[in-house]
C-alpha positions as semicolon CSV with decimal commas, in nm:
position;residue;x (nm);y (nm);z (nm)
1;M;-2,152;-1,490;-2,632
2;Q;-2,052;-1,117;-2,525
3;R;-2,174;-0,968;-2,204
4;T;-2,424;-0,613;-2,247
5;P;-2,256;-0,296;-2,063
6;H;-2,538;-0,338;-1,840
7;E;-2,409;-0,666;-1,761
8;E;-2,037;-0,628;-1,726
9;Q;-2,114;-0,297;-1,466
10;E;-2,379;-0,573;-1,271
11;A;-2,101;-0,858;-1,275
12;V;-1,822;-0,554;-1,149
13;F;-2,101;-0,434;-0,866
14;L;-2,203;-0,805;-0,745
15;K;-1,833;-0,872;-0,686
16;A;-1,748;-0,498;-0,523
17;F;-2,049;-0,649;-0,273
18;S;-1,930;-0,950;-0,220
19;E;-1,548;-0,843;-0,150
20;Y;-1,670;-0,463;0,028
21;S;-1,923;-0,525;0,213
22;D;-1,831;-0,670;0,522
23;K;-1,560;-0,418;0,522
24;L;-1,797;-0,125;0,463
25;F;-2,034;-0,239;0,760
26;R;-1,767;-0,282;0,999
27;H;-1,581;0,062;0,909
28;A;-1,986;0,182;0,956
29;V;-2,036;0,019;1,313
30;Y;-1,673;0,159;1,434
31;R;-1,841;0,567;1,347
32;T;-2,177;0,505;1,416
33;G;-2,193;0,246;1,711
34;N;-2,526;0,114;1,529
35;R;-2,507;-0,240;1,373
36;E;-2,846;-0,173;1,251
37;R;-2,773;0,162;1,123
38;A;-2,472;0,021;0,972
39;V;-2,627;-0,262;0,793
40;E;-2,838;-0,011;0,659
41;L;-2,570;0,249;0,557
42;A;-2,344;-0,031;0,350
43;Q;-2,641;-0,115;0,180
44;D;-2,717;0,229;0,060
45;T;-2,331;0,343;-0,003
46;F;-2,371;0,040;-0,264
47;L;-2,753;0,177;-0,369
48;K;-2,570;0,515;-0,394
49;A;-2,289;0,369;-0,610
50;W;-2,524;0,194;-0,860
51;D;-2,750;0,514;-0,908
52;Y;-2,462;0,646;-0,996
53;V;-2,296;0,466;-1,271
54;Q;-2,637;0,366;-1,424
55;K;-2,698;0,797;-1,447
56;G;-2,353;0,694;-1,673
57;G;-2,093;0,837;-1,373
58;E;-1,737;0,740;-1,396
59;V;-1,590;0,518;-1,089
60;R;-1,177;0,469;-1,149
61;Q;-1,119;0,365;-0,759
62;L;-1,401;0,135;-0,686
63;R;-1,304;0,087;-0,347
64;S;-1,270;0,457;-0,296
65;F;-1,538;0,537;-0,377
66;L;-1,751;0,328;-0,236
67;Y;-1,577;0,444;0,101
68;R;-1,671;0,748;0,041
69;I;-2,014;0,760;-0,028
70;L;-2,031;0,593;0,328
71;N;-1,829;0,851;0,486
72;N;-2,054;1,110;0,295
73;L;-2,353;0,906;0,459
74;I;-2,228;0,846;0,777
75;I;-2,164;1,236;0,826
76;D;-2,488;1,260;0,728
77;E;-2,595;1,046;1,010
78;Y;-2,359;1,233;1,221
79;R;-2,553;1,588;1,176
80;K;-2,867;1,408;1,240
81;S;-2,792;1,282;1,566
82;K;-2,492;1,347;1,744
83;E;-2,490;1,028;1,983
84;Q;-2,222;0,871;1,909
85;S;-2,180;0,571;2,078
86;L;-1,989;0,187;2,063
87;D;-2,165;0,033;2,321
88;E;-2,383;-0,220;2,145
89;L;-2,068;-0,347;1,987
90;L;-1,957;-0,398;2,368
91;E;-2,309;-0,580;2,503
92;D;-2,308;-0,835;2,184
93;D;-2,116;-1,104;2,386
94;T;-2,278;-1,396;2,219
95;G;-2,101;-1,691;2,515
96;A;-1,721;-1,614;2,304
97;L;-1,558;-1,559;2,676
98;E;-1,759;-1,910;2,739
99;R;-1,556;-2,071;2,415
100;T;-1,202;-1,913;2,483
101;M;-1,175;-2,053;2,847
102;S;-1,272;-2,358;2,763
103;E;-1,059;-2,409;2,465
104;G;-0,622;-2,416;2,527
105;D;-0,452;-2,371;2,776
106;V;-0,477;-2,087;3,111
107;A;-0,221;-1,895;2,931
108;E;-0,370;-1,855;2,632
109;A;-0,714;-1,794;2,802
110;E;-0,564;-1,507;2,970
111;E;-0,356;-1,415;2,651
112;T;-0,683;-1,416;2,438
113;L;-0,902;-1,237;2,732
114;D;-0,676;-0,939;2,811
115;K;-0,649;-0,894;2,450
116;N;-0,989;-0,909;2,426
117;A;-1,054;-0,639;2,692
118;A;-0,809;-0,413;2,532
119;V;-1,039;-0,404;2,243
120;G;-1,321;-0,372;2,401
121;R;-1,163;-0,042;2,608
122;I;-1,055;0,131;2,304
123;R;-1,326;0,066;2,079
124;E;-1,482;0,277;2,387
125;I;-1,232;0,558;2,380
126;I;-1,255;0,615;1,995
127;P;-1,582;0,747;2,002
128;R;-1,423;1,060;2,229
129;L;-1,134;1,125;1,968
130;P;-1,214;1,451;1,759
131;E;-1,414;1,336;1,451
132;A;-1,139;1,372;1,201
133;Y;-0,898;1,173;1,375
134;R;-1,116;0,937;1,446
135;T;-1,235;0,911;1,091
136;A;-0,842;0,875;0,974
137;V;-0,792;0,583;1,260
138;T;-1,072;0,387;1,170
139;L;-0,994;0,420;0,848
140;R;-0,638;0,347;0,845
141;Y;-0,653;0,055;1,151
142;V;-0,988;-0,137;1,057
143;D;-1,056;-0,102;0,710
144;G;-0,701;-0,123;0,624
145;L;-0,710;0,172;0,339
146;T;-0,324;0,331;0,285
147;P;-0,276;0,699;0,375
148;K;-0,321;0,757;0,002
149;E;-0,650;0,595;-0,014
150;I;-0,794;0,791;0,303
151;A;-0,629;1,124;0,119
152;A;-0,833;1,081;-0,169
153;L;-1,155;0,941;0,009
154;L;-1,136;1,282;0,217
155;N;-1,001;1,525;-0,026
156;V;-0,702;1,640;0,165
157;S;-0,339;1,561;0,115
158;E;-0,157;1,229;0,202
159;N;0,092;1,497;0,435
160;V;-0,314;1,589;0,636
161;V;-0,390;1,234;0,655
162;S;-0,010;1,092;0,822
163;V;-0,095;1,386;1,077
164;R;-0,430;1,339;1,150
165;I;-0,354;0,921;1,203
166;H;-0,074;0,991;1,362
167;R;-0,248;1,285;1,685
168;G;-0,528;1,006;1,623
169;V;-0,324;0,753;1,789
170;A;-0,118;0,987;2,053
171;K;-0,466;1,054;2,139
172;L;-0,574;0,775;2,158
173;K;-0,245;0,643;2,357
174;S;-0,320;0,929;2,623
175;L;-0,673;0,853;2,665
176;C;-0,523;0,481;2,706
177;A;-0,324;0,580;2,993
178;S;-0,537;0,784;3,155
179;I;-0,802;0,516;3,213
180;H;-0,453;0,242;3,285
181;L;-0,545;0,041;2,975
């Protein structure tokens, strides 16, 4: 039995949801600092994409298309509220420290704790980056997009993306050094 075009689209979206929902959520958390709002933004992303396709829109690169929608939703979010914090992420300690100390040897535990502390401090610093750098660095290193994918998403050249990533990382290093990370 052959699928209808609607069933084909639905299958593609179900697969995309399975593959990208966690990644979109993680991206939204890094960008907004609000876990609950990140869930809503990720869901809204898929709803908007589905509406677009149902109205006859064509999507060539689904991953880039989803990130573009999410990026636009986040920009709208920033316009609504200028408050940008990742503090909620850092407050979500679910006993990881105790588990880390009880497993493995002391050297491994110390290394893991040092790494987690550094990541936590970087999460605190990322909101200090200018928006263009924060977006490029997050898309590249948190979401794993290539500069070419980021360029398509942001409607800028790959060169602009590479410069933003480079400058963002340099600024991040400078901020880390200034607080002795």
